[in-house]
C-alpha positions as CSV (number, residue, x, y, z in Angstrom):
1,M,234.2,31.2,62.7
2,Q,234.1,33.0,59.4
3,F,232.5,30.1,57.8
4,W,229.6,30.1,60.2
5,L,229.2,33.8,59.9
6,R,228.9,33.4,56.1
7,V,226.3,30.6,56.6
8,R,224.4,32.8,59.0
9,A,224.5,35.7,56.6
10,F,223.2,33.4,53.8
11,I,220.3,31.8,55.6
12,T,219.2,35.1,57.1
13,G,219.6,36.9,53.8
14,R,216.5,38.4,52.1
15,W,216.7,36.3,48.9
16,F,217.1,33.0,50.7
17,I,214.1,33.6,52.9
18,K,211.9,35.2,50.2
19,T,212.8,32.4,47.8
20,A,211.9,29.7,50.4
21,F,208.4,31.3,50.8
22,F,208.0,31.7,47.1
23,V,208.9,28.0,46.4
24,Y,206.5,26.8,49.0
25,F,203.7,29.1,47.6
26,I,204.3,27.7,44.1
27,F,204.2,24.2,45.4
28,A,200.9,25.0,47.2
29,C,199.4,26.5,44.0
30,V,200.4,23.3,42.1
31,Q,198.8,21.2,44.7
32,L,195.7,23.3,44.5
33,M,195.4,22.8,40.8
34,R,195.9,19.1,41.3
35,F,193.0,19.2,43.8
36,A,191.0,21.2,41.1
37,A,191.7,18.4,38.6
38,W,190.3,15.9,41.2
39,T,187.2,17.9,41.6
40,K,186.7,17.7,37.8
41,G,187.3,14.0,37.7
42,T,190.6,14.3,35.8
43,G,193.1,13.4,38.4
44,P,193.8,11.6,41.7
45,Y,192.8,13.2,45.0
46,V,195.3,15.4,46.8
47,A,194.6,17.5,49.9
48,R,193.5,21.1,49.3
49,P,196.2,23.5,50.5
50,E,195.2,26.7,52.4
51,A,198.1,29.0,51.5
52,P,196.8,30.1,48.1
53,A,194.1,32.0,50.1
54,G,196.7,34.8,49.8
55,L,195.7,35.2,46.2
56,L,192.3,36.5,47.1
57,P,193.1,39.7,49.1
58,V,189.9,41.6,48.3
59,G,187.6,38.6,49.1
60,H,189.3,38.0,52.4
61,F,189.7,41.7,53.3
62,T,185.9,41.9,52.8
63,S,185.6,39.1,55.4
64,F,188.3,40.8,57.6
65,F,186.5,44.2,57.7
66,G,183.2,42.4,58.2
67,M,184.9,40.8,61.3
68,V,186.2,44.2,62.5
69,R,182.7,45.6,62.3
70,G,181.3,42.8,64.4
71,G,180.6,40.1,61.8
72,G,182.6,37.4,63.6
73,W,185.3,35.0,62.5
74,D,185.3,33.3,59.1
75,A,184.9,29.6,60.2
76,L,184.7,28.4,56.6
77,L,187.9,29.8,55.1
78,P,189.9,31.0,58.1
79,A,193.3,30.8,56.5
80,G,192.6,34.1,54.6
81,L,192.0,36.0,57.8
82,V,195.1,34.4,59.4
83,I,197.2,35.5,56.5
84,I,195.9,39.1,56.7
85,I,196.3,39.2,60.5
86,G,199.8,37.8,60.2
87,A,200.8,40.3,57.5
88,L,199.3,43.2,59.5
89,A,201.2,42.1,62.7
90,V,204.5,41.7,60.9
91,S,204.1,45.1,59.1
92,I,203.1,47.0,62.2
93,L,205.9,45.7,64.3
94,L,208.7,45.3,61.7
95,K,208.3,48.0,59.1
96,R,206.2,46.4,56.3
97,G,208.1,43.1,56.9
98,F,205.5,41.0,55.1
99,C,206.2,42.8,51.8
100,G,210.0,42.7,52.4
101,W,210.4,39.1,53.5
102,I,207.3,36.9,52.9
103,C,204.9,38.0,50.1
104,P,205.5,35.6,47.2
105,L,203.8,37.8,44.6
106,G,206.2,40.7,45.5
107,T,209.1,38.2,45.3
108,F,208.0,37.3,41.8
109,W,208.2,40.9,40.6
110,E,211.4,41.5,42.5
111,Y,213.0,38.7,40.5
112,F,212.5,40.7,37.4
113,A,213.9,43.8,39.1
114,L,216.9,41.9,40.3
115,A,217.4,40.6,36.7
116,G,217.4,44.2,35.6
117,R,220.0,45.2,38.1
118,K,222.2,42.3,37.2
119,T,222.0,43.0,33.4
120,M,221.9,46.8,33.4
121,G,223.8,47.6,36.6
122,R,220.7,49.2,38.2
123,N,217.0,49.8,37.8
124,I,216.0,53.0,36.0
125,R,214.8,55.6,38.5
126,I,211.9,57.6,37.0
127,P,211.6,61.4,37.7
128,R,210.6,62.1,41.3
129,W,207.4,63.9,40.4
130,L,206.2,60.9,38.3
131,D,207.3,58.5,41.1
132,L,205.3,60.4,43.7
133,T,202.3,60.6,41.4
134,G,202.3,56.8,41.0
135,R,202.7,56.2,44.8
136,V,199.9,58.7,45.5
137,F,197.7,56.8,43.0
138,R,198.4,53.6,44.9
139,Y,197.3,55.1,48.2
140,I,194.2,56.6,46.6
141,L,193.3,53.2,45.2
142,T,194.0,51.7,48.6
143,A,191.8,54.3,50.4
144,V,188.9,53.8,47.9
145,I,189.0,50.0,48.4
146,V,189.2,50.3,52.2
147,F,186.3,52.8,52.2
148,L,184.2,50.5,50.1
149,L,184.9,47.4,52.2
150,L,184.9,49.1,55.6
151,V,182.0,51.5,55.1
152,L,179.8,50.8,52.1
153,V,179.6,47.0,52.1
154,P,177.0,46.0,54.8
155,V,178.3,43.7,57.4
156,A,175.6,41.1,56.6
157,E,176.7,41.0,53.0
158,A,180.4,40.7,54.0
159,V,179.5,37.8,56.2
160,D,177.2,36.1,53.6
161,F,180.0,36.4,51.0
162,R,181.9,33.8,53.0
163,S,179.3,31.2,52.4
164,L,179.1,31.6,48.7
165,P,180.4,28.5,46.9
166,Y,182.1,30.8,44.5
167,M,184.3,32.1,47.3
168,W,185.3,28.5,48.2
169,V,186.8,28.0,44.8
170,A,187.9,31.5,43.9
171,D,191.5,30.6,44.4
172,I,191.2,27.9,41.8
173,K,189.5,30.4,39.4
174,T,192.3,33.0,40.0
175,I,195.1,30.6,39.1
176,S,193.2,29.2,36.1
177,M,192.9,32.8,34.8
178,M,196.5,33.6,35.5
179,I,197.8,30.8,33.2
180,Q,195.6,31.9,30.3
181,P,197.6,33.4,27.3
182,T,196.1,36.9,27.8
183,Y,197.0,37.1,31.4
184,L,200.5,35.6,30.7
185,L,201.1,38.4,28.3
186,V,200.0,41.0,30.9
187,I,202.3,39.3,33.4
188,L,205.2,39.4,30.9
189,F,204.6,43.1,30.2
190,A,204.6,43.9,33.9
191,G,207.7,41.8,34.3
192,L,209.5,43.8,31.6
193,L,208.5,47.1,33.3
194,S,209.8,45.7,36.6
195,L,213.1,44.7,34.9
196,L,213.5,48.3,33.8
197,F,212.0,50.3,36.7
198,G,211.8,47.9,39.6
199,P,208.7,46.2,40.9
200,V,206.1,48.6,39.5
201,W,203.1,46.6,40.7
202,C,204.3,46.7,44.4
203,R,205.3,50.4,44.2
204,Y,202.4,51.9,42.3
205,L,199.4,49.6,42.1
206,C,199.2,47.0,44.9
207,P,196.4,48.1,47.2
208,V,197.3,45.5,49.8
209,G,200.8,46.8,49.9
210,G,199.4,50.2,50.4
211,I,197.7,49.0,53.5
212,Y,200.8,47.4,54.8
213,S,202.9,50.4,54.0
214,A,200.5,52.7,55.9
215,V,200.4,50.5,59.0
216,G,204.2,50.1,58.7
217,E,204.5,53.7,59.7
218,L,203.4,52.6,63.2
219,S,206.4,50.3,63.5
220,P,208.6,50.8,66.6
221,C,211.5,49.2,64.7
222,K,213.3,51.3,62.1
223,V,216.7,51.9,60.5
224,V,218.5,54.7,62.2
225,R,221.6,56.6,60.7
226,S,224.3,58.2,62.8
227,D,225.4,61.6,61.3
228,D,228.7,61.4,63.1
229,A,229.6,58.0,61.8
230,C,228.4,58.5,58.2
231,T,231.0,59.1,55.6
232,H,228.4,59.7,52.8
233,C,229.7,56.9,50.7
234,S,226.1,56.5,49.3
235,R,226.3,52.7,49.4
236,C,223.0,52.5,51.3
237,D,221.2,54.5,48.7
238,K,222.7,52.5,45.8
239,V,221.7,49.1,47.3
240,C,218.1,50.1,48.3
241,H,215.7,48.3,45.9
242,A,212.9,50.6,47.1
243,F,214.8,53.8,46.1
244,V,214.7,55.1,49.7
245,R,217.1,58.0,50.4
246,V,218.7,56.4,53.4
247,E,221.8,58.7,53.4
248,A,219.5,61.8,53.8
249,S,217.6,60.3,56.7
250,H,218.2,60.2,60.4
251,T,215.4,57.7,60.9
252,V,214.2,55.9,57.8
253,N,210.4,56.6,57.8
254,D,209.8,56.2,54.1
255,T,206.7,54.2,53.5
256,E,208.5,52.2,50.8
257,C,211.0,50.8,53.4
258,D,210.3,47.2,53.9
259,G,213.0,46.4,56.4
260,C,215.1,44.4,54.0
261,M,218.3,45.2,56.0
262,D,220.3,45.6,52.7
263,C,221.4,49.1,53.6
264,V,222.5,48.0,57.1
265,R,224.4,45.0,55.8
266,V,226.3,47.1,53.1
267,C,227.2,50.0,55.3
268,P,231.0,49.9,55.9
269,E,231.0,52.1,59.0
270,E,230.5,50.5,62.4
271,G,227.4,51.8,64.1
272,C,226.4,54.2,61.3
273,L,223.3,52.3,60.1
274,Q,221.4,50.2,62.7
275,A,218.0,48.7,63.0
276,K,216.6,49.8,66.3
277,A,213.5,49.1,68.4
278,L,212.0,52.3,69.9
279,G,215.1,54.1,68.8
280,R,217.2,52.5,71.5
281,F,217.5,48.7,71.3
282,V,219.8,47.5,68.4
283,I,218.5,44.7,66.3
284,P,221.3,43.0,64.3
285,P,220.6,42.6,60.6
286,W,220.7,38.8,60.9
287,A,218.2,38.9,63.8
288,W,215.6,41.0,62.0
289,P,214.5,38.3,59.5
290,L,214.4,35.7,62.3
291,I,212.0,37.9,64.2
292,V,209.9,38.5,61.1
293,V,209.7,34.7,60.2
294,G,209.4,33.8,63.9
295,L,206.4,36.1,64.4
296,W,204.8,34.8,61.1
297,F,205.1,31.2,62.1
298,T,204.0,31.9,65.7
299,I,200.7,33.3,64.3
300,Y,200.4,30.5,61.8
301,G,201.2,27.8,64.4
302,F,198.6,29.2,66.9
303,A,196.0,29.3,64.2
304,Y,196.8,25.7,63.1
305,V,196.8,24.1,66.5
306,S,193.6,26.0,67.5
307,G,191.8,24.7,64.4
308,N,191.7,28.1,62.7
309,W,193.7,27.4,59.6
310,K,192.3,24.5,57.7
311,S,188.8,24.8,56.3
312,P,186.1,22.5,57.8
313,L,184.5,22.2,54.4
314,L,184.7,18.7,53.0
315,P,186.5,17.9,49.7
316,E,183.1,16.8,48.3
317,Q,181.7,20.3,49.0
318,F,184.5,21.9,47.0
319,K,183.9,19.3,44.3
320,A,180.2,20.0,44.2
321,A,180.9,23.7,43.8
322,V,183.2,23.1,40.9
323,Q,180.9,20.6,39.1
324,A,178.0,23.0,39.6
325,G,179.8,25.4,37.2
326,V,180.8,28.0,39.8
327,L,184.1,28.6,38.1
328,E,182.3,29.7,35.0
329,Q,180.3,32.4,36.8
330,P,181.0,36.1,36.1
331,S,183.8,37.5,38.2
332,T,183.0,38.7,41.7
333,P,185.4,40.3,44.2
334,Q,188.5,38.3,44.9
């Protein structure tokens, strides 16, 4: 029995699930670059994957807000909208669950933060005023981008953006830029900062994370602490990678909480820390990630079987866009 409990704890653990999504995403990006090589005539044909659409949040959020304002569904690159809808649904229902369990870019930065905790014992916590300043900056950045895309960009332009050949191959362009020496140095620098201070990109700069943090406040599922059962051992605060003050909370409403369940798992007191839906229904820590992943794959599965995941564009159309020099055009929103 203990063996199966350990197996269950492992496969429903945050790092196992996050790593599985991360490995698949890396595989999809490699496949995309193999497809790009085919478009340039330097490699054999491989099917173009859709998952790297997650690399283009601004481009697909332009399309998403265009849809919200009446511009209709993106029939050319639907995977981008599916990813956004899935991330919003998971975050609204399960406390920013996309960031905590699925986002591969967030996982990448968290690997650095984890390395810092393993080598130094903990990540350095910056002064509270500076931390709050950085978090406020992220929300200001998020608000500006949302305002631009939701209000200032005309619906017609948002819809027309979908049909630009540049948008069709922007994921290829993004990966190509990220593996250039200058960008690799930037990534390394951000990684070193994350090793010291935790994932600084996710906490202070990521506008997409700002959106998911904001909608996560609507979540009916949150971690609740019992004052009577708490012995104030502070294990929950020490294990929290997001620096949330769990021990000082009755209900964890902090926008940085991503529902990782680490605090619930580490709490030594029965019934002290529990994830609850609507403040009443207990969600076991092993069940929370299953609900997150289950909801994500339900949305993906529905999109796939309904023909709203794979692009209807032919490989030759992507090839023509690449060979026409689209990748060498000046940068546009991604």
